[in-house]
N, C-alpha and C positions, 0 to 999 in steps of 0.2 A: 549933850542933848542932840538928838537927830535934827537935822535941818529940815524945816517944813518947805514943801514944794507946792507951788500953785499950778493947777492944770484945769482944763475945761472938759467936762464929760458930757456926752450927748445922752439925754434922758430917753431917747428912743432906741438907739442901737448900742449904747455903751461905749462908743468910740471916744478916744482921748485926743485933745488938741492942746498945743502949748499956748495958744492965744485965743481970745474970743473972736468968733466970726459969726456973721448973721446966719450963714447956712453951714450945717454940719458937713465937713469934707468926706465923711464916710457914707452917710445915708441920704444926704442932700435935703434933709428936713430943715425948715427955717425956725430960728429962735428956740432951739432945743439944747444949746450948750449952757451948762451950769458950772460956775466956778467951784472948785474943790481944792482943799488944802490937805495934802497927805504927807505923812512922815516918811522920809526916805529910808530904805533899809540898807544895812551894811553889806559888805561883801562885793565881790566883782561879778558882774553879770555874765562873764564868760568863764567863771570858775567851773571845774568839772562837777558833774552831778554825782551825788553819793546814793547808792542803792537804786540806780535806774533799772527799770523793768527790761528784761531781755526780749529780743525779737523772736517770735515763735511763728510757726506755720499755722494758718487758720485751721487746717485739717487736724492738727494735733490738739486743738482746744476742745475740751469736753463740753458739749451743750447739754444743759440740764434745766428742767423746769423749776423755777423758783417757787417755793411754797407761798400760799396766800392765806391770809387771816381774814375770814368774813367779819364784817362789822356788826352783823345782826340786823341791819336795815337793808332789806332786799333791794329797794330802788337805788340806794347808795352803792351797794355791791355791784349792781348792774352797770352803773356808770364807770366804776373803777375797773371793770372787767372781771369781776368775781371776788374781789376783796383786796386788801392791802398786801403788797408784796414786801418781803423782808428787805429793808434797806432802801425802799422807794421814797421819793420826795414828791409830795403832791401840793399843788398850789390851787387854792379855791378863792375866787373873787366874786364880788357882787355888790349891789347898791347897799348903802347903810340901812340896817334894820330889816333886811330881807330874810335873814335866818341862818347866816353862816355859822355864827357861834353856837346857836341853838342846835343845829344839826350835828356839829362835831362834838358838842358836849353829850348829846344823846348817844352818839357812836362810841365815845370813850366809856360811858357808863356800861354799855352793852359789852364792850371789849374787856372791861376790867374784871368780868367774871371768869375770863379764861387766861389773860395775859396781863403783865404789869403795864400800866399806862401813866402818862404824865401830861398835865395841862399847864402850859405856860401862858400866863395872861400879862400883857403889857398895857392894855387899854383900860382894863377894869381892875378894881381891887379884889382881894380874895373874898371879901364879904359880899361884893356884888355878884360874883360867880356863884357863891353859895345861895344867895337869894334867888337867882334864876333857877338853880337846880331844885330848890324847894318849891318854886312856883310850878315847875314842870313835874313835880312829884317823882324825882329821880333818886335812886338809892346810890349814893356816891361814896360809900365807905371804903371802896378799894381804889378810888381815883386819887392820885397824888397831884397836888396843886402847888405851883410856884408863881408868885407875883414878882416878876423881874424883867428888866429891859436891857441889862448889860450882857453882852454876848459871852464874855468870859465866865460870868457866873452861871449862865444857862448851860454852857459847854461843860463846866465842872459838874453841874447837877445831872446832866445826861450821862456822864462817865461814871458817876457814883451810883445813881439809881438804876442804870441800864434798863430803861423801859423798852418794851417791844414796839409801842406806838406812842408818839409824842405829838402834841398840837401846839403850834406857836401862834398866838393871837395878839398882835399880828406882826408880820415881818417888817412893816414900815415903822414900828415903834422901837425896834432894837437898835443898839449902837455898840460899836467897838471902841474901846479906849485907845486903840492904836491909831485911830483916825480922829482928826479934829473937826470934821464936818458934823452937822446936826443930825439927829435921828430923822429918817425919812428921806435924806438926800440920796443922790444917785450912788455915790461911793459907799455910803453906809449900807444901803439895801443890797448892793451887789456883793460887798465883802461879807456881810452877815449871812446871806443866802449861800455863798460859796463855801464858807466855813462850816455851816450846818450840813450842807449837802455832803461835803467831804467826811464829816463825822458820821453821817447816816450810812455811807458806804463802808466805812471802817468797822462800825459797831453792829450793823445790821438793824438799827432802829428805824422804823418807818416814821417819817416826819411829815406832818401836814401843816403847811403855811396858810394862814388867812391873809389875803391881800386886799388893800384898798383899791378903789377904782376912781378914775378921773370923771369929769363931768360928761365926757363923751362915751363913757362906759368901758374904756380899756383899763387894764391894770396899771396902777400908778407905779412909778419907778422906772428903771431902765428896761428896755425890751429884752435885754439879755437874761433877765430874771426868768422869763418863760422858756428860754433855751436851757437854763441850768437844770431845772426840775424835770422830773420824769412824766408827770401828769399835770395838765392844766384843766380845771373845771370852772365853769361860769354859772352863777345863779341868774336865771331869767324870770321874767314875770313882773306883773304890776304889784307894788307894795300894798295897794289898796284892795287887791284880790286875795283870797285865801289860798290860791294855788301857786306853787313854786315849781320851776323847771330847773334841773341841774343838767348841764350839757358838757360832755367831754370834748375839748378842743384839741388836746394833745394827749396821747397815752402810749407810752412805750411798752406797756404790758397788756394792752387790750385794744378794742376797736375805738376809733374816733367817731365823733358825732353821735355817740350813744346818749340817750336821754333818760333821765329819771324824773318822775312826776310825784310831787308831794302836795299834801294839803296841810295848811297851818291850822292847828287846833289849840285849845287851851293847854293841852299837855304836850305841845311841841309839834314837830313835823311828822306826819304819818304818810307812808307810801300809799300810792293809789294803784290798786290792782288792775283796773280797767280804765286806762287813761283816755281811750277813745270816747268814752261817755262824757268826758269833760268838754270836748271840743265839738260836740253835736248838740244843737239846740232841739228842744222838745216842742215843736210847733203843734198846735191843736189841729191845723189843717195845712195843706200844701201852700207854700208862699212863693211868689215870684222873686227872682234874684238870688236864689240859694242853690248851691251845688255841693255835694259831699265829695271830698277828694280822699283817695287812699295814698298816703305818703309813707316814706320810709325814714325812720330816725335810727341810724345805726343798724342794729339787728332787729329792731322792733317796728312792725307796721302799725300805723296810726290812721284813724279816720278823722278828718278835720273838715268842718263846714266852711266853705268859702261863700261869702256874701258880697253881692254887688248892688249898687244903686246907680241908675242912669237917670238923669233929670235934665231938663232944658236949661241951658246956660243963660245966665242973666248978665254976662259980661263978655267983652270981645274975645277974651282968652278963656276957653273952657278949662276947668280944673281937672287935674288928674291926681288923685290921692290914693295911696296904697298903704295899708297898715298890716304889718306882718309879711309882706311880699315886697319884692324889689320894684321900686317906682319906675326906673328906666325901662324895665322889661314890660311894664304895663303899657307904656306909650308904643313900644314896638308891637305888642300884640294887637293893639287897636288898629295900627297900620295894616297888619296882616289880615285882620278881620275885614277891613274896607277893601283891600285889594283882591282877596280871594273869595270872600263871601258876599261882597257887595253891600255890606252894612256900614253906613257912615255914622260916625259919632263926633264929627268936627264941631257940631253945634250943641253938644251934650256934655254936662259934667259927669265924670265917671269916678265913683268911689268904690274901692275894693277892700275887704277886711277878712282876715283869718280869725275865726271865732276862738276865744279862749286865751288870747295873748300869745299864742305860739308863733314862732318865726319860721317861715318856710323858705328855704334857699334853693331847693332843687327845681330844675326846669319842668319836672313832671306836673307842676301846678298850672301850666299854660292852658291845657284843655279845660279843666274845671273853671278857671277864671273866665275864659271866653264863653262857656256855656252859661255861667251865672250872669254875665253881662247881657247876653242875648235874651235870657229869661226876664231880666229886669226891663230891658228896652221894649220887649213885646208885652210886658206885664202878664206873662203866662208862665205858670209853674212848670218845672221839668217833670218828667214821668216819676211817679211815686217809686221809692226804693231804688233810685239810681245812684250809682257811684262811678266816678270817672278819674282817670289820670292819663297823662301823656304830654310829651313835649311837642310844641308846634314850631316848625321851622319857618324861615322867611319865604320859602317857596310854597307854603301852605300844606306841607306834608306833616304827618303826625309820627313822631319818632318814638321808639320803645323806651320804657323806663326799666331800671334794674330791679330785680327781684319781683317781677310782676306776679308770679304765682303766689307768693306770700301775701301780697296786697289783696288779691282776689279771695284767698282763703279767710283773711281777716274780715273782709266785707261779708262773705257768706256766713261767718260765725255770728256776726251782729245782726243778721236778718235782712240784709239787702237782697233784692230780687233780680236786679239787672246791673250790668257794668258796661260802660263804654270805654274801650281800651284800644291802644294801637294794635294793628294787625299782627305785628311781631310778638306781642304779649299774649296772643290768644292761646288758651291752654290746650294741650294735646288731648287731655281727657276732660270730660264734662265735670263741673263742680256742682255737687248736689245743692239744689235750691237757688242757683245763680245762673241767669241767662246772660251770656257774654255777647256783646255787639262789638265786633272788631272792625275798625276803619283805618284807612291809610291817608285820607285827605280831610282837611278842615270842612270843606263843603259837604262831604258825606256825613260827617259827625253832626253838623247842624241840621241837615235834612233828616237824620235818624231820630232826632228828639223833637221834631215839629209836632 
């Protein structure tokens, strides 16, 4: 019998240590080392390798486009970069009950009409999956189902069935009999993911992992899991809302930060053709503290409403709260507003929100946030039909945003009549129906919308 060896594996970076330490020696994170017992393998570690790949010149390697298989769900294909690539490994994570299994079951049913597919369930029984398919009114006659959590049994089924697309629900429930650790541990998740990834590359089967998330929203298991796979997708959105967002964090075969928008219905997730309409409120009349921003999510321009509320503070320390935007950047913008526009908010509570639950990380939201704050502070609505974007620097300058022309065309298509943009983003040719106000300083922008 092979002798069991005890080691400590970091749940963040996957680094191994021979003894327990409070701080991981590899990534310096605290309290992330987990005890793992692994069976030692035979053979000498310095034995010569059999069948090693030869060294070749990069110029001699033939570069070819890998074929893609569309899933039949347009928004899902957009996030993937056009469809599933042969032999690709995709990891999709999100909160419990947000719709991961539902979306992938719908995608498999659509794919089953063209290619062989396999659904491996480790969290639910076969009957539970069948009940979900019946509730969604899906035709599953061509979908192969396997209720199994043993890695060796799943590998054998993949080799026998040879599906073109397989879904593993979920990677945290699998275990290998070669390891003594429990399912979901760092070593089991890492080993199962590595074995299945190697199998996908050898057989050409596209494999989709469903991953659990921790309480802070990150994927459970070792951080190396996200490095092993080709594509990492995250489900976003409030579980109490009917809208779901799927964002690509990593994609070796497409653009990152691509966004897919879905609506949860009685028959599953449906793609939203015009997502800008979700993030724009339909006010009966113009209201103060509201500014529409043209943002860019991957290759898609979106219009999002930014709302601000400025109210007198009733405590010594005024509150600064930001939802969907970076909180630290809000404090910086208020300082810039005071220094360069002479508007003080040190005795005001400031609340900023991005409507619809969308998260905006790009700095082009600076100018719309400040305009919404000024509108709420003065209790005066901004000009009707206004859209804005632009980064505000510490010196009060307004810097350009990438793909400004696409943002302006999206605004014009949705009926906006005027746009406040950085001077560097001013279009060379006039856009029909859209008046563009180009500014280079924060003071000029505020004066323009008075």
